[in-house]
C-alpha positions as CSV (number, residue, x, y, z in Angstrom):
1,X,-0.3,0.2,-0.1
2,X,1.5,3.9,-0.8
3,X,0.8,6.4,0.7
4,X,0.6,10.4,-1.5
5,X,1.1,13.1,1.1
6,X,2.1,15.9,-0.7
7,X,4.9,17.5,0.9
8,X,3.1,20.7,2.2
9,X,1.2,18.9,4.5
10,X,4.3,17.2,6.1
11,X,5.5,21.1,6.1
12,X,2.6,21.9,8.1
13,X,2.7,18.8,10.4
14,X,6.2,19.6,11.2
15,X,4.9,23.6,11.9
16,X,2.1,22.0,14.4
17,X,4.3,19.9,15.8
18,X,7.2,23.3,16.2
19,X,4.3,25.4,17.7
20,X,3.0,22.8,20.2
21,X,5.3,20.1,21.7
22,X,3.8,17.5,23.1
23,X,7.1,17.1,25.6
24,X,7.2,20.6,26.2
25,X,3.8,20.6,27.6
26,X,2.2,22.1,24.2
27,X,4.6,25.4,24.6
28,X,5.8,26.1,21.1
29,X,7.6,28.6,18.6
30,X,5.5,30.8,16.9
31,X,5.9,29.2,13.7
32,X,7.8,32.0,11.7
33,X,10.8,29.9,11.3
34,X,9.4,26.0,10.5
35,X,7.0,28.2,8.0
36,X,10.3,29.1,6.5
37,X,11.6,26.4,6.4
38,X,8.8,24.7,4.5
39,X,8.8,26.9,1.9
40,X,12.6,26.4,1.9
41,X,12.4,23.1,0.4
42,X,8.7,23.4,-1.7
43,X,9.6,26.9,-3.3
44,X,13.7,27.9,-3.2
45,X,12.5,31.1,-4.9
46,X,10.0,32.1,-2.7
47,X,12.0,31.6,0.2
48,X,14.7,33.8,-1.0
49,X,12.2,36.5,-1.7
50,X,10.3,35.9,1.4
51,X,14.0,36.5,3.2
52,X,14.6,39.9,1.9
53,X,11.2,40.8,2.3
54,X,11.6,40.1,6.0
55,X,15.1,42.4,6.6
56,X,13.0,45.4,4.6
57,X,9.9,45.1,6.8
58,X,12.8,44.4,9.6
59,X,15.5,47.1,9.1
60,X,13.3,49.8,6.9
61,X,9.8,49.7,8.4
62,X,9.2,48.4,11.7
63,X,12.1,47.3,13.9
64,X,9.4,44.9,14.7
65,X,10.8,41.2,14.9
66,X,7.2,40.3,15.1
67,X,5.5,42.6,13.2
68,X,8.3,41.9,10.3
69,X,7.1,38.4,10.9
70,X,3.7,39.2,10.1
71,X,4.2,41.6,7.5
72,X,6.5,38.9,5.8
73,X,3.7,36.5,6.1
74,X,1.0,38.3,4.1
75,X,3.5,39.4,1.7
76,X,4.6,36.1,1.0
77,X,0.7,35.3,1.0
78,X,0.4,37.6,-2.2
79,X,3.3,36.3,-4.0
80,X,2.2,32.9,-3.8
81,X,-0.8,33.9,-5.6
82,X,1.5,34.8,-8.5
83,X,2.3,31.3,-8.5
84,X,-0.9,29.7,-9.5
85,X,0.2,26.8,-6.9
86,X,-3.3,26.2,-5.6
87,X,-2.5,23.8,-3.4
88,X,0.6,26.7,-2.3
89,X,-1.2,29.2,-1.9
90,X,-3.9,27.4,0.8
91,X,-0.9,26.0,2.5
92,X,0.9,29.6,2.6
93,X,-2.2,31.5,3.6
94,X,-3.0,29.1,6.7
95,X,0.8,29.9,7.6
96,X,0.6,32.8,7.8
97,X,-2.2,33.2,9.2
98,X,-1.3,31.1,12.1
99,X,1.7,33.1,11.9
100,X,-0.2,36.7,12.9
101,X,-2.7,34.3,15.1
102,X,0.7,33.2,17.2
103,X,1.7,37.1,17.3
104,X,-1.4,38.5,18.5
105,X,0.6,39.4,22.2
106,X,3.3,40.7,20.8
107,X,0.3,43.3,18.1
108,X,-1.4,44.0,21.6
109,X,2.3,45.2,23.0
110,X,2.9,47.0,19.8
111,X,-0.5,48.7,19.5
112,X,-0.1,49.5,23.7
113,X,4.0,51.1,22.9
114,X,5.5,48.5,25.5
115,X,7.1,46.3,22.5
116,X,10.4,46.7,22.2
117,X,12.2,47.4,19.0
118,X,14.6,45.5,18.4
119,X,18.3,46.6,18.8
120,X,20.2,45.2,16.7
121,X,17.8,46.7,13.5
122,X,18.7,50.0,15.4
123,X,22.3,49.9,15.6
124,X,21.8,48.4,11.7
125,X,19.3,50.7,10.2
126,X,20.6,53.6,7.5
127,X,17.1,55.4,8.1
């Protein structure tokens, strides 16, 4: 018996496992790096543009890692639409939504002006 599973489904499982690890009492990461890893192996060019977008948002726009992660998720979703790969578009939409969901507390702190800006971005930023 052969079981055909789309590689992106395996990637989504990795993201869920990273975010809700059994051995850490279901308290895990925010899914950004693992989502990037999924895209690195499935759509390398999309991954490269995603990394470039992240650093652009991080260094030039926000100085917040969390906000840059959320903006990059939105950018990646929009970019994925142009690939015309329906399964990729759906998975990127789900992953981007999940990343944003995992960053709700950060977003509240940004809106309340209590989220610290990243010092590295402030030091490196040309603005």
